[in-house]
C-alpha positions in Angstrom: -7.9 25.9 50.9 -5.3 26.9 53.5 -4.9 30.9 54.1 -2.4 32.7 56.3 -3.6 35.9 57.3 -1.0 38.0 58.3 -2.3 41.1 60.4 -5.1 38.8 60.9 -6.1 40.5 64.5 -6.0 44.2 63.1 -8.9 45.9 61.9 -9.3 44.9 58.2 -7.4 41.5 58.9 -9.8 40.6 61.6 -12.7 41.5 59.3 -11.5 39.3 56.8 -11.3 36.4 58.9 -14.2 36.7 60.5 -15.8 36.9 56.7 -13.7 33.8 56.2 -15.0 31.6 58.7 -18.5 32.6 58.5 -19.1 32.2 54.7 -19.4 35.7 54.0 -16.9 35.0 51.1 -18.8 32.2 48.4 -15.9 32.5 46.2 -13.7 31.0 49.0 -13.9 27.8 50.7 -11.5 28.1 53.9 -10.4 24.5 55.4 -8.0 26.2 57.7 -7.1 29.8 58.4 -3.9 31.0 60.1 -3.8 34.3 61.7 0.1 35.3 62.0 -0.3 38.8 64.1 2.4 40.5 66.7 -0.5 41.8 68.7 1.0 45.3 69.0 -1.3 47.9 70.2 -3.5 47.7 66.6 -3.9 43.9 66.9 -6.3 42.8 69.7 -7.8 39.2 70.5 -11.3 40.4 70.9 -11.6 41.4 67.0 -11.3 37.5 66.9 -14.1 36.4 69.5 -16.7 35.8 67.0 -14.7 33.1 65.4 -12.9 32.2 68.5 -13.9 28.7 68.6 -14.1 27.7 64.9 -12.0 24.5 64.8 -10.5 25.7 61.1 -8.8 28.9 63.0 -5.0 28.7 64.3 -3.5 32.0 65.8 0.4 32.3 65.9 1.7 35.4 68.1 4.5 36.6 66.2 6.4 39.2 64.1 6.5 39.2 60.3 10.2 40.3 60.6 11.2 36.9 62.5 12.7 34.8 59.7 12.4 31.7 61.9 9.0 32.2 63.0 7.8 32.9 59.5 9.7 29.8 57.8 8.0 27.7 60.7 4.8 29.2 59.9 4.5 29.3 55.9 4.6 26.0 55.2 1.6 24.1 53.9 -0.2 27.3 53.4 -2.3 27.5 49.7 -2.5 31.3 50.0 -0.9 34.1 51.8 -3.4 37.2 52.3 -0.5 39.9 53.3 -2.0 42.8 55.9 0.3 43.2 58.7 1.6 46.7 58.7 2.4 49.7 60.8 -0.5 52.1 59.3 -0.9 54.8 61.4 0.2 58.3 59.3 0.9 60.3 62.1 2.9 57.5 64.3 5.0 57.3 61.2 5.8 61.3 61.4 7.2 61.1 64.6 9.0 57.7 64.2 9.6 56.2 60.9 11.7 53.2 61.8 8.8 50.3 62.8 7.0 51.2 59.2 10.3 50.6 57.3 11.4 47.7 59.1 7.9 46.2 59.3 6.2 47.1 56.2 9.5 46.8 53.5 11.4 44.0 55.3 8.7 42.5 56.8 7.1 41.8 53.2 10.3 41.1 52.0 10.8 38.1 54.4 6.9 37.1 53.7 7.7 36.4 50.2 11.0 35.0 50.3 9.3 32.0 52.6 6.4 32.1 49.9 9.0 31.3 47.4 10.7 28.4 49.3 7.4 26.8 50.1 5.3 26.9 46.9 2.6 29.1 48.1 -0.1 29.3 45.3 -0.9 32.9 45.5 0.3 35.8 47.4 -2.5 39.0 48.3 -0.6 42.1 49.1 -2.8 44.9 50.7 -2.1 48.3 50.2 -3.3 52.0 50.5 -4.4 54.5 48.0 -1.8 57.0 50.0 0.7 55.4 47.8 -0.1 57.4 45.0 -0.1 61.0 47.2 -2.6 63.7 46.2 -4.4 64.0 42.9 -6.2 67.6 42.7 -8.8 66.3 39.9 -10.0 62.8 38.5 -8.9 59.4 39.8 -5.6 57.7 39.8 -5.3 54.8 37.5 -3.5 51.3 38.3 -0.6 52.5 36.1 -0.1 55.6 37.8 3.3 56.4 39.2 3.6 55.9 43.1 4.4 59.6 44.8 4.0 58.8 48.7 4.1 61.6 50.8 4.3 60.3 54.3 6.8 57.7 55.6 3.8 55.1 56.3 2.8 55.6 52.6 6.3 55.6 51.5 6.8 52.2 53.2 3.6 50.8 51.6 4.7 51.6 48.3 8.0 50.3 48.3 6.3 47.0 49.7 4.0 47.1 46.6 6.9 47.4 44.4 9.0 44.7 46.0 6.0 42.5 46.1 5.4 42.8 42.2 8.9 42.5 41.4 9.0 39.3 43.2 6.3 38.4 40.5 8.2 39.7 37.5 11.5 38.4 38.7 10.7 34.8 40.3 7.3 34.4 38.9 5.5 34.3 42.3 1.6 34.8 41.8 1.6 38.3 43.7 -2.0 40.5 43.3 -1.9 44.0 44.8 -4.9 45.6 46.3 -4.7 49.1 47.2 -7.8 50.3 48.9 -9.7 53.8 50.2 -9.7 54.8 53.5 -11.5 52.2 55.5 -14.2 52.0 58.3 -16.4 50.2 60.1 -16.6 47.6 63.3 -13.4 46.7 65.2 -11.2 50.0 64.1 -8.7 51.1 66.6 -9.4 54.5 67.9 -6.6 56.6 66.7 -8.3 56.4 63.3 -10.4 59.7 62.6 -13.8 57.9 62.6 -13.7 55.8 65.7 -11.6 58.6 67.3 -14.3 61.1 66.9 -17.0 58.7 67.5 -15.4 57.7 71.0 -14.9 61.3 71.8 -18.3 62.2 71.5 -19.6 59.2 73.7 -17.1 60.2 76.0 -17.5 63.9 75.8 -14.6 65.0 74.6 -14.1 67.6 71.5 -12.9 66.7 68.2 -9.9 67.9 66.6 -10.3 68.6 63.0 -7.0 69.4 61.0 -6.4 72.5 59.3 -9.6 73.9 57.5 -11.0 70.6 56.9 -11.0 70.4 53.3 -9.0 67.3 52.6 -10.9 65.2 50.9 -10.9 61.1 51.3 -12.9 58.1 49.8 -14.8 56.3 52.4 -15.2 52.4 52.2 -16.9 50.3 54.6 -14.6 47.5 55.6 -16.8 44.6 54.5 -16.7 45.9 50.7 -12.8 46.2 51.2 -12.5 42.4 52.3 -15.0 41.5 49.9 -12.6 43.1 47.4 -9.8 41.4 48.7 -11.4 37.9 48.3 -12.4 38.2 44.8 -8.6 39.6 44.1 -7.4 36.6 45.8 -10.1 33.9 43.8 -10.1 35.9 40.3 -7.4 38.2 40.3 -4.5 38.7 37.5 -1.1 37.3 38.6 0.6 40.3 38.9 -2.5 42.3 38.7 -3.2 45.8 40.5 -6.7 46.2 41.8 -8.2 49.2 43.0 -10.8 49.4 46.1 -12.9 52.5 46.0 -16.0 53.5 47.9 -17.2 56.1 46.1 -18.0 58.2 48.7 -15.7 61.2 48.7 -15.9 63.6 51.7 -14.3 66.6 52.9 -12.8 66.0 56.5 -15.5 68.5 57.4 -18.2 67.0 55.8 -17.5 63.6 57.4 -17.2 65.4 61.0 -20.8 67.0 60.4 -22.0 63.4 59.6 -20.6 62.0 62.5 -21.9 64.8 64.5 -25.2 64.5 63.4 -25.1 60.5 64.0 -24.2 61.1 67.4 -26.6 64.0 68.3 -23.6 66.6 68.8 -23.4 70.2 67.2 -20.2 72.0 66.0 -19.2 73.6 69.2 -17.9 69.9 70.0 -15.1 70.9 67.3 -11.7 72.1 67.9 -9.9 73.2 64.9 -5.9 71.9 65.3 -2.8 72.5 63.3 -2.6 70.5 60.1 -0.1 67.6 60.0 2.7 67.6 57.9 2.5 66.0 54.2 -1.0 66.1 54.7 -2.2 65.0 51.4 -5.2 67.1 50.0 -7.1 64.4 48.0 -7.0 60.9 47.0 -9.2 59.1 44.5 -8.8 55.9 42.6 -10.1 54.7 39.5 -12.1 51.3 39.9 -13.0 50.6 36.3 -10.1 47.4 36.1 -11.2 46.1 39.4 -15.2 46.3 38.1 -14.8 44.8 34.9 -12.2 42.1 35.9 -13.4 41.1 39.3 -17.3 42.0 39.1 -16.6 44.2 42.4 -18.6 47.4 43.6 -19.1 48.9 46.9 -22.2 47.5 48.3 -22.5 49.9 51.6 -23.5 53.2 51.2 -21.7 55.9 53.3 -25.0 56.5 55.5 -25.9 53.3 56.3 -22.3 52.3 57.1 -21.8 55.2 59.3 -24.8 55.2 61.2 -24.0 51.0 61.8 -20.4 51.8 62.7 -21.2 54.5 65.3 -24.1 52.2 66.9 -21.1 49.6 67.1 -19.2 51.8 69.1 -22.1 52.6 71.0 -22.6 48.9 72.2 -19.3 47.7 72.5 -17.5 50.1 75.5 -15.6 47.2 76.7 -13.8 46.5 73.2 -12.5 50.2 72.8 -12.3 51.7 76.0 -8.8 49.9 77.0 -7.2 51.2 73.6 -8.1 54.7 74.2 -5.2 57.1 75.3 -7.1 59.8 77.4 
C-alpha cells in the first residue's frame, strides 16, 4: 500500500508516519509513505528523524494549495491521509486568511486530485472543535457543526467538503474528529508543551480566564491508532470520534503539569481570556468503539509524565521553536 500523508512533518502527521514505518499499526502494511509538507513553522524535519533513513519514506516539500505540485505528487498512491492544516486557534483570531486558504482550498485541491487519479481512500483528519461548546453530555457524529473560531470554522468547511465529494462523486472518504491531542514532538505554541517548556526555562504559565474551560485529552499514539483503524476499516462516508476520556479543566491540567515539573502555583499568571473561547468539548465515541474496536490506551497520568520527560530530554528539538 502506498500512502500519502499531508502535513506529515507536523505533530500528529509525523507521529502517524513514524508508526506506519515502524510497524506500530499492524492493520496497515506500508510499502511506501510519501510526506507532503510545506515545512512552515509547525512542520519540522527533526520530527521525521527516527525514520529518516527508511527507504520507503519520501519527503516532498510543498503546499497543498499548489495545484501543479499536488497533481505531480498524488498519482500512484492508494490512500491519502490528510492532516495538513493551519491549526492554532490564537493565530486564526489574529489572521484568518491562511486558515481558510489552507484548510478549505487546500483540501479541495487534494480531493480533486484524488478523484482524477483513482485514490482508493481519502482519510480526512479533523477536530472536535467543529461542534463548538457543549455544556453537558457529548457530541455524536450527527450533531450539527457550530464552530466558534476561524480555525474551527475552516475545519468544519473542509469536513463538509470532503463528505460532499463522497456523496457527489462517490469518493471513498472517511472523516476522523479527534480530541485535544498531546505528546512528543508537539510545537511549543500548544498549551501542554508551552507550559512544560516554560517551566523548564524558568518562565511563568499564562492561564486563560478562570481556568474552568474543559478539554478532553488524547495521547498522540492513541489518536494515530484511531486514524489507522479508520483507514483500514472505516465505512465510506463515515465519521469517527477519537476522544481520550480524560476531561480536565485547564486549571486541573495546569496543576498536573506543575506537579510533573516539581513547580508550584506561584508560577501561574492569570491572563485575559481569548475571544470565542469554547467552554467545554466532549465526544461520544460509541460508534468508533463499535465499528473500529478502538479505545484510548494511554491514561492521562502516564501520557503526561512521558511527555514531560520527552521535553526534558529533547531541548535540541524544541528550543529553536520557542518565541522567547
